[in-house]
Structures are given as structure tokens and as C-alpha cells.
C-alpha positions, 0 to 999 in steps of 0.5 A: 422331211418332217422332224415333228411327231405327226400326232400328239401322244394320246394316253387312251390310245398309245402305249404309255409308261409314266404319269400323263402330266410328265414334263418330258415325253419320250416317244420311240418308234421301234421294232422287236426284230431290230437289234439296235432297238433291243440294245436301246431297251436297256438305255430306256430303262436307265433313262426312266429310272433317272428321270422318274415321274418327270418322264413319260415313255411311249412306244410305237411300232415300226416293224423292220421293212420286209421282216415277217417276224418283226410284223408278227411280233408287233401284232402279237403284243397287240393281242394283250388286253391291258397296258400291264400285259402289253408291257410284260410282252414288250419286255419279254420280246426285247430281252428273251434272246440276243435276236428275235426268234419264232420260239420267242413269239410262242413262249411270250404268247404261252406265258401271257395266254395270248391267242395269237397262235390259236386256230380259233382266235377271233378275227376281230382281235387279229383285225384290231391288232393289224390296224393298230400296227398299220396306224403306227407305221403310217405315223412313223412315215408321216413323222419322217422316221427312216430307221429304228429306233427313232426317238422324239423328245417332246414332239421333236425328233432327236437326231443326236447321240444316245449316250447319257449326257447327250440324251439328258441335255435334250430331255432337260432342254439345256440352253445349247440344245434349245438354240441348236434345235431352234436353228435346225428347225428354222433351217429345215423350214423351206421358206426360211431363205426367202424370208431372210432375203426379204427381211434383209431387203426391207432393212436396206430399203428402210435404212436408205430412206431414213436419216441414216441413209447417207451413213448406210451408203458410206459404210458400204463404200469403205475400203478394206484390203491387204497391203505388204510394202508398196503392194496392196489389194483393196476393194470397197465393202460393197465389192467384197460382197459382190465380187468376193462373198458372192463367189460362195453363192456361185460355188453352191450354184455350180455344185448344184448344177453338177449334182443335177446333171449327174444324179439329179433331175437333169441326169436323164434326157427324159426328165430334163427335156421339159425344164430345159425347154421351159428355162430356155424360153423363160430366158429368151422371151424376157430378153426379147421383150425388154429389147422391144421396149427399150430404145437404142442407147446405153439401157439396151445393155440391161437385157440380161436383168429380166432373164434370171429367176430367184429360186429361193423366193419362188420355191419358198412360195410353192412350199408354203402352199403345201399340198395345193402344189404337186411335188412334181411341179416343184421339181420342174421349177427347181430344175428350170431354175438350175438351167436358168442359173447356167444361162445367167452365168454364161451371160455374165461371163460373156456380156457383163465382164470388163476389159480382159488381161491376157496374162492373168487369164493365162494364169487362170487357165493354168490353175484350172488345168491343175484343178483338172489334174487333181480331179483326174488323180482322184485327190479327194481332200478338199483343201487343195481345191479350196486353196487353188480356188482362191488363186483362181478367184484372184486371177479371174478378178484381175483378168477382167472377167467377173470374179464370181465365175471362179466359184462355178469353175471350181465347183465343176472340178470338186470330185465325186466318188463311186457310192460307198459300200455301206455294209463294209463301212458299218462292219469296219466301224463296229469292229473299231468301236467294239475293240475300243469298248473292250479297253474302256476300263483302262486307267486314265482313259478319257476316250477312244484312241487316236488311231481309232478316231482317225479310222472313224474319221476316214469312214465318215469321210467316205460316206459322201463324195467331196462335192456332196460334202462341200455342198452340204457345208457351204450351202447353208452359209450361202443361204443364211449369210452370203445372200442376206448380206448381198441383199443388205448391200444391194437392195437399198434404193432411195424411193423418190421422184428424182429416181423415178423421173426419166426412167419409166421406159427402163422400168416398164421393160424390166417389169414386162420382161419378168411379169409377162415374158417369163411365164409366156416364154417358159410355158410357151417353150414347154408346150412347144417341146411337148407338141414336138415330142421332145418332152412330156408333161407329167400328169400330176400337174395341169397346164394352168398350174404350170402357168402359175409356176411360170409366173413365180419364175418372174420373181427376179432378185439375187441374179437380177440385182447382180446383173443390174449392178453390172449393166447400169454403172450410173447410180440413178439407172441402177436405182430405177432398175432395182425398183423395177425388179422389186415391183415385178417380183411382187407382181409375179409372186401375187399372180403366181400364188393366185393361179396356183391357189385357185387351181384344183386337183380336178384340172390335173385329172382332166389334163392327165390324158392330154399331156401324155396322150400320144405315144410319140410324144414320150421319150424312151 
């Protein structure tokens, strides 16, 4: 969703108060029937008085949805012939009565001599007014406006509090506000995760191939741990990243899997069938192609390397192509990547774990049983789950399974909750805030009382389920800290003939698996599912575009490198596998982007009928 103003302010078209060269521009999307807009009107007047000629205020219409009087009020003020009369009508509609009424509309029209209620008013004026309001509504939609009032300060949506201090910080552009805004802008940019991964990978490769290479390698081999008397737990920094921090990534993957299968794109069989089929084919074909190329020997254990798709890079490239790629195709690729992650997790658990230790695994089972009980008993505080998750991680690690699997298991037991009754929560919050506001004049009073804050915290916690809250809080840390650290620690590879020599068959198998096997398996399995009537392909994208998405699925990075690290204990083999993964990912990205970039909208229309033609091929 956009957080930028869709079009710049035009003094000749927009309703503007203040000098045209003002350093601060405040745009409000509001409605005359919105009680919050009416309440904010006084705040706007205070802000204008505070900043004077430094502020330019702009009002754009966004009438309340399904409110006839809101739409009529917006059209009414557009019957004015000049800015002075517009602002007179604006103020009158905002301030005449506690809530907007039909009498208010008639009184304002009479006071200003507007022909809105006249039977003989010209259709030209009415048409102009409707067009103006509709234009502002479209602008609001394009700017990501979801409620009124919504403010934009110097072109950027303001999502902070409306109190004087917060508003002033945003308008004056304080350092704290600028840093926060820049961070939010970067995080909201879809390709940002892929860009950080790419940057970390480039830094790792450059570091390992420079004079600081030996020191860079030695740094990740340093040990870090805890000790108490004779007991201790130590791992290298590389293992802390791969076995410890990467558990957070697996936790996020588990939470996303849970969300997709409960309320997401995989919640119904009709929506899930095509991406599931594509993902299964996209995992099986690369593995089989790898095994066909690789001779018997230790390298055969690496068949899981070309199975995985790196969602961050693939989706980032699709987003960067904008409207050339239908949103439905992005949904398909994301859902397929989720299923791909499930397959990769199962493969790691079964085929890439060490020797098993029964007693530790028995302890892990006991922890899982406790997590299940907490979930069943409707314990919605996340702290007990996190503490048990740490214990589970230690048991899984010592039990011989890969420790990161603890993150997935933990995610499955983080509870969800029934949707909240928003109307009841809003009423409760308003009651608390109103009661606190009435006590605002008490001496030495610095803020709301402790009971009120606790009640508001409880309301805030109820707005989302523990699973959704944890995903919202942990996902950014995974994307912007864990994965770049993983790339920095694992992507470094010494490019030399010594590494390349003797590994051509291994590298060829990985490259073929990702570049050829991925799109071949994904598109082939999807086509088979449609032909059998198991799934239906949406008409919004063509088979050619699906081939482009299949090619992008061949970008294997995070999970491919992770599995390669487990499959190839010999350093030279691992280095060759990393080069092959990088090479294949670049080739897959170029091929996928080329196919999608050259695909036309006409192809979608031509294939729309064929993709959903037989009634028997659709699922009911």
C-alpha cells in the first residue's frame, strides 16, 4: 500500500490555504460527515496559527463510504465559485453542529447563495462538482488512504499521533522523525530485503577474495558460548548464525505457513491447488535432474540444494516490474514458495540431520506437549512460548536434528484468536480516554493513570492474535538482520581455479536443477493439475507469464546455501556449490525477468478462455 501522495499539490486546482512557497505542506483527506475530521478541524486551525506562513494546508475530499450525506456535502462545497467561498462553506460544514445534518447543508447553501438545492441549477455545475469529488476519491485510493482524516506532510503519509508535539516533530522534520520515516520507507519498499541480501553477499565475496580473506574466515570460526563451572556450551560464530539466529527465520517461515493455511491464499483447496501442484513439481524436477547428472558418490547427498526457492529475491524482482506482472501471479509465486519452504523443512529434518540422541529428543517431545497444552488452555501471552521455544531449541540441537527446526515447531503452537469485536473495543477505549481527559486538570498529573494504561494495553493486545503479533514483530528482524548476517557468514567463496577444478559436474547439476528443473517442474505440474481438473489457472496471467514466474523460482539462495552447508562437509565441495547457486540464481533472474518483461497484456486475454474453459476443470 502506498504511503506517498499520488499527485503533487496544484495551487490552481487544489483547495489551498497558505502561501504557495511554504516550506511545509499539509494535505488532509477528509469528510464533512466524519466526526473525527470535525474534531480535527480545531487542531488544524491551531497548527496553522502555530506555523503561520511556513505552512500550506490543502483539503481533499474523501467522503465516508456508503454515506449519502457525506457525498452530498462534498459536492455542495464544489458549487462555490472562488476559494474564499469554498473555505467559508468548509468551515461552516465542519462547525455548525456536533454532527452533519440535512439542515446544515440547506443552511450553508442559503448563507452562501449556492444553487445546490435549486431545481433550475445548471447540470454543468453539478457535473463539475461530481467530477471534482470523484477525482479526490481516486486520489485518496491511490495514496493508500483507508480512513478519515488521513494527513500527508510534504507528500508522505503521517501515521503518528495527532497531539501537538508529535505533529510538530513531523512538520519540522526533527532528526528522530526523519530517521524513522527513512527506515519505514525502506522497509515498505518490497525489494529492500532482496537488496540487503545481495549487498551482504557481495560484501562477503569481496572480503573473502581480498587481503582480509583469512581474517574474515577466522572471525566466523571464533567460538562463543556460556560456561558454568565444568559445564559449558560453545559454538563458533558461524554455527551461532546457522543454528541459532537462523531459527528466527524458520520461526517466521512457520508463522507464515500457519497464516497461509488458516486465513491466507492456501486456506481453501480452490486457491491452494495450483501453487501446491507447482511447488511440488518445482521441488521434484530439480532433485531428479540433479541425480541424473551426478555420478554415484558423496555428491549425491546434495540433491536437496536445487529444490529451494528464495522468496525475497523472486518477489522483489516481480515487484520491481510493477504493472507488467499481475498481482495474481505474485500471489501464486508467494504461495508456491510457502509450500516450497514446507518441503525444504521436511527435507532438512529427514535427510540433513546428524546422529540422533533419544533422551534429548524425548525431552523435546515433552516440551512440544507443553506447548500444545498452553495452546489448548488459551494462554495468549507469548512469553511462556518463547521460553519453552529456547528450551526446545537446546533439546533439538543436542538431539541430533537441525536446531532451526525448533523455530517451525514453535510457530505451529503460537495461538491464534477469534477476530475481535472492534466496535466493543472502540467503545471501551473511548470510555477510558474520555474519563481520563476529564481528570486532566488535576495537579501534578503527567498522563493517564496506571489502571487506564493497563486497560488500553489489554485492548491493544486484543486487536491481533499472538501469532500475528509475533509475525509482525519478528519478521522485520528476520529480513533485515538475520538473513543479511546469514548471507555475510555463508556467501563468501574464494573464486579460484582450485575451487572450480574437479567440480564441474557438481556445479552443472546444481545449475541445471535451478535454471531448468525449477521452471520445468513448476509449470509442468501446474499444467497437469489444470488438465486433470484438480486446479484452475486464473485468467489474469498467461502461461508464458507463469513460465517467467517458474524461472524466477530458480533463484535459490538462503535455503539452497543452508542445505548445501549440510550436504557438503568438505570445504571445496561447499565452495563449488555456492558458486553454482550464485550462477544459477543470476541466470534464473535474467531469464525470468526477460520472459515477464516481454509478456504482453494481450496474451492474458487470449489465454483467459482456455485457462478456465472447461467447467469440469474448475473446483467448486
